[in-house]
C-alpha positions as CSV (number, residue, x, y, z in Angstrom):
1,X,88.4,-119.4,-57.7
2,X,92.0,-118.2,-57.9
3,X,90.8,-115.0,-59.7
4,X,88.3,-114.3,-57.0
5,X,90.8,-114.8,-54.2
6,X,93.3,-112.6,-56.0
7,X,90.7,-109.9,-56.4
8,X,89.8,-110.0,-52.7
9,X,93.5,-109.7,-51.7
10,X,93.9,-106.7,-54.1
11,X,90.8,-105.0,-52.7
12,X,92.1,-105.5,-49.1
13,X,95.5,-104.2,-50.1
14,X,93.9,-101.2,-51.8
15,X,91.8,-100.4,-48.8
16,X,94.8,-100.6,-46.5
17,X,96.8,-98.3,-48.6
18,X,93.9,-95.8,-48.9
19,X,93.5,-95.6,-45.2
20,X,97.3,-95.1,-44.8
21,X,99.6,-96.5,-42.2
22,X,98.9,-96.0,-38.5
23,X,100.7,-92.8,-37.4
24,X,102.9,-92.7,-34.3
25,X,101.0,-89.5,-33.5
26,X,98.0,-91.7,-32.8
27,X,99.8,-93.0,-29.7
28,X,100.1,-89.6,-27.9
29,X,98.5,-86.2,-27.4
30,X,100.3,-82.8,-27.6
31,X,99.9,-80.4,-24.7
32,X,101.4,-76.9,-24.4
33,X,102.5,-75.9,-20.9
34,X,102.9,-72.1,-20.4
35,X,104.7,-70.5,-17.5
36,X,103.5,-66.9,-16.8
37,X,105.9,-64.0,-17.0
38,X,105.3,-63.0,-13.5
39,X,103.8,-64.6,-10.3
40,X,103.5,-63.6,-6.7
41,X,104.9,-65.4,-3.7
42,X,104.7,-64.8,0.1
43,X,107.6,-65.0,2.4
44,X,107.3,-66.0,6.0
45,X,110.5,-64.8,7.8
46,X,111.4,-66.3,11.1
47,X,111.3,-63.9,14.0
48,X,115.1,-63.9,14.3
49,X,117.9,-62.0,12.7
50,X,120.4,-64.0,14.6
51,X,120.2,-66.6,17.4
52,X,120.5,-64.0,20.2
53,X,118.6,-61.7,20.7
54,X,115.2,-62.2,18.9
55,X,113.9,-59.3,16.9
56,X,110.3,-59.5,15.8
57,X,109.4,-58.9,12.2
58,X,107.5,-55.7,11.8
59,X,103.7,-56.4,11.3
60,X,103.6,-54.8,7.9
61,X,106.3,-57.2,6.6
62,X,104.7,-60.4,7.9
63,X,103.6,-62.7,5.1
64,X,104.4,-59.9,2.6
65,X,103.5,-60.6,-1.0
66,X,106.4,-60.3,-3.5
67,X,106.5,-60.3,-7.3
68,X,108.7,-63.0,-8.9
69,X,109.8,-63.0,-12.5
70,X,110.1,-66.1,-14.7
71,X,113.6,-67.5,-14.9
72,X,113.5,-70.9,-16.6
73,X,111.5,-74.0,-17.2
74,X,112.4,-77.7,-17.0
75,X,110.8,-81.1,-17.6
76,X,111.5,-84.3,-15.7
77,X,110.3,-87.3,-17.7
78,X,111.4,-89.7,-14.9
79,X,109.4,-87.7,-12.2
80,X,106.6,-86.8,-14.7
81,X,106.8,-83.1,-13.8
82,X,106.9,-79.7,-15.5
83,X,108.7,-76.9,-13.5
84,X,108.5,-73.2,-13.8
85,X,111.2,-71.4,-11.8
86,X,110.8,-67.8,-10.6
87,X,113.2,-65.3,-8.9
88,X,112.5,-62.4,-6.7
89,X,114.0,-59.3,-8.2
90,X,117.8,-59.1,-7.9
91,X,118.0,-61.6,-5.1
92,X,119.0,-65.2,-4.8
93,X,115.5,-66.2,-3.7
94,X,113.9,-68.7,-6.0
95,X,110.3,-69.8,-6.2
96,X,109.7,-73.0,-8.1
97,X,106.3,-74.2,-9.3
98,X,106.2,-77.9,-10.0
99,X,103.2,-79.4,-11.8
100,X,102.7,-83.2,-11.5
101,X,101.4,-84.2,-15.0
102,X,98.6,-86.8,-14.8
103,X,99.6,-88.5,-18.1
104,X,102.9,-90.0,-18.8
105,X,105.3,-87.5,-20.4
106,X,106.9,-89.0,-23.5
107,X,109.1,-86.0,-24.3
108,X,109.0,-82.2,-24.5
109,X,110.6,-79.3,-26.4
110,X,110.9,-75.6,-25.5
111,X,112.6,-75.6,-22.1
112,X,114.2,-73.5,-20.6
113,X,111.6,-71.2,-22.3
114,X,108.2,-70.1,-21.0
115,X,106.3,-72.4,-23.4
116,X,106.9,-76.2,-23.5
117,X,105.2,-78.6,-26.0
118,X,104.9,-82.0,-24.6
119,X,103.9,-85.3,-26.1
120,X,101.8,-87.1,-23.5
121,X,100.7,-90.8,-23.5
122,X,97.1,-91.3,-24.4
123,X,95.2,-92.8,-21.6
């Protein structure tokens, strides 16, 4: 009886070792977020240059589309967001794009670059 019990324990141990230990990678999925090099934004200027008098914006400049180049990326684990930041030419105008991630962000690498690899909780 002892020999049979010992054989069953050895078989169980051999099966456990053959399957390998559970990997931490089994607890998350990897997703790559990519910020495009260039995007387009629209600016709506107010109809004033100063408080007095009012100067209307020329019609051809209303809601004008501008190109914005990638500047940097960032990840907020606490807010569960990924951000791509763009700038308009040689100006101080910035255009952030913030994506609310639907799975819990565990951690990311690659920021402030255009491509971020993130470990997301499996749900």
